C-alpha positions as CSV (number, residue, x, y, z in Angstrom):
1,M,112.7,37.0,-15.5
2,I,109.5,35.0,-16.2
3,R,108.1,38.2,-17.9
4,A,111.1,38.3,-20.2
5,L,110.7,34.6,-21.1
6,V,107.0,35.0,-21.9
7,F,107.8,38.0,-24.0
8,A,110.5,36.0,-25.9
9,L,108.0,33.2,-26.5
10,V,105.3,35.5,-27.8
11,A,107.8,37.3,-30.1
12,T,108.9,33.9,-31.5
13,F,105.3,32.8,-32.1
14,A,104.5,36.1,-33.8
15,V,107.4,35.8,-36.2
16,S,106.6,32.2,-37.0
17,S,102.9,32.8,-37.6
18,T,103.8,35.8,-40.0
19,A,106.0,33.5,-42.1
20,L,103.3,30.8,-42.2
21,A,100.6,33.3,-43.2
22,G,102.7,34.3,-46.3
23,G,104.0,37.5,-44.9
24,G,107.6,36.2,-45.0
25,G,108.2,37.3,-48.6
26,G,108.6,35.4,-51.8
27,G,105.1,35.7,-53.2
28,T,103.8,34.1,-56.3
29,K,105.8,33.9,-59.5
30,K,104.2,35.9,-62.3
31,D,104.0,34.3,-65.8
32,A,105.8,35.9,-68.6
33,T,104.1,36.9,-71.9
34,V,105.2,36.5,-75.5
35,K,103.4,39.0,-77.7
36,I,103.6,38.9,-81.5
37,T,102.4,41.6,-83.9
38,N,101.7,40.5,-87.4
39,D,103.0,43.3,-89.6
40,L,103.0,41.0,-92.7
41,P,100.3,40.8,-95.4
42,A,99.9,37.0,-94.7
43,V,98.5,34.9,-91.9
44,F,101.3,34.2,-89.3
45,A,100.8,31.0,-87.4
46,V,102.8,30.5,-84.2
47,I,103.3,27.8,-81.6
48,I,105.5,28.2,-78.5
49,N,107.7,25.3,-77.2
50,P,106.4,22.7,-79.6
51,T,107.4,19.0,-79.2
52,L,108.7,17.0,-82.1
53,A,105.2,15.3,-82.2
54,D,103.6,18.7,-82.5
55,I,105.8,19.7,-85.4
56,A,105.3,16.4,-87.2
57,A,101.5,16.7,-86.8
58,I,101.3,20.3,-88.0
59,E,103.8,19.9,-90.9
60,G,102.3,16.5,-91.8
61,A,99.0,18.2,-92.5
62,I,100.5,20.6,-95.1
63,P,99.5,21.3,-97.9
64,D,96.0,21.1,-96.4
65,F,96.4,24.5,-94.6
66,S,93.0,24.2,-92.9
67,A,94.0,20.9,-91.4
68,A,97.5,22.3,-90.5
69,L,96.0,25.3,-88.7
70,T,93.6,23.0,-86.9
71,E,96.6,20.8,-85.7
72,L,98.4,24.0,-84.7
73,K,95.5,25.3,-82.7
74,N,94.8,21.9,-81.1
75,R,98.4,21.9,-79.8
76,G,98.2,25.4,-78.3
77,G,99.2,27.5,-81.3
78,I,97.5,30.5,-82.7
79,D,97.0,32.1,-86.1
80,I,97.4,35.8,-86.3
81,Q,95.8,37.7,-89.2
82,A,97.6,40.5,-90.9
83,G,97.6,43.7,-88.8
84,K,96.6,41.8,-85.6
85,E,98.5,40.6,-82.6
86,G,98.5,37.5,-80.5
87,S,100.0,36.5,-77.2
88,F,101.0,33.5,-75.1
89,K,101.3,33.2,-71.3
90,V,104.5,31.3,-70.6
91,K,106.8,30.5,-67.8
92,S,110.0,32.6,-67.6
93,G,113.1,31.4,-69.4
94,N,113.9,30.1,-72.9
95,Q,111.0,30.0,-75.3
96,T,111.1,28.2,-78.6
97,I,109.0,30.0,-81.1
98,R,108.1,28.1,-84.2
99,Y,106.3,30.1,-87.0
100,Y,104.7,29.6,-90.3
101,Q,103.6,32.2,-92.9
102,I,100.6,31.2,-94.9
103,L,100.4,33.2,-98.1
104,P,97.3,33.8,-100.2
105,G,96.5,30.9,-102.4
106,P,97.1,29.4,-99.8
107,A,100.8,28.7,-100.1
108,L,103.4,28.1,-97.4
109,G,105.7,31.1,-97.0
110,P,108.8,31.3,-94.9
111,T,108.8,29.2,-91.8
112,G,111.3,28.9,-89.0
113,Q,112.1,28.6,-85.4
114,V,113.9,30.9,-82.9
115,V,114.7,30.8,-79.2
116,R,114.1,33.9,-77.1
117,V,114.5,34.4,-73.3
118,V,111.7,36.2,-71.4
119,G,112.0,37.1,-67.7
120,K,109.6,36.5,-64.9
121,G,106.6,38.8,-65.2
122,K,108.0,40.4,-68.3
123,T,106.6,40.7,-71.9
124,L,108.7,39.8,-74.9
125,S,107.2,41.7,-77.9
126,F,108.3,41.4,-81.5
127,K,107.0,41.8,-85.0
128,A,106.5,39.0,-87.4
129,S,108.8,40.6,-89.9
130,S,111.7,40.5,-87.5
131,L,111.8,36.7,-87.6
């Protein structure tokens, strides 16, 4: 009887310590990725999940494109040269993607914003021309 009680206590301790040591499942949540390929003949500037303050600062710097790109980069955005690709690590879920095309001259080309969903540990890939 005592032997069965000791065995039960040891078994309970083993299960509890396994859960505490991280062996109980769950694991870490992987970040998602948004990958953009610039298949356009222009610079494609992108920022993910911008705040209204981010947008105001970036667009307030236009038509000085150098200053606008600096604002974009300072706020976590990237500029992707023609034929290149860029990516962002993001949390899974809805991603607001704001983009600007900067044409030779320089001149502002089409701009816009889309919302896409990306799953945990997944990569959302698209081409600039598809926006």
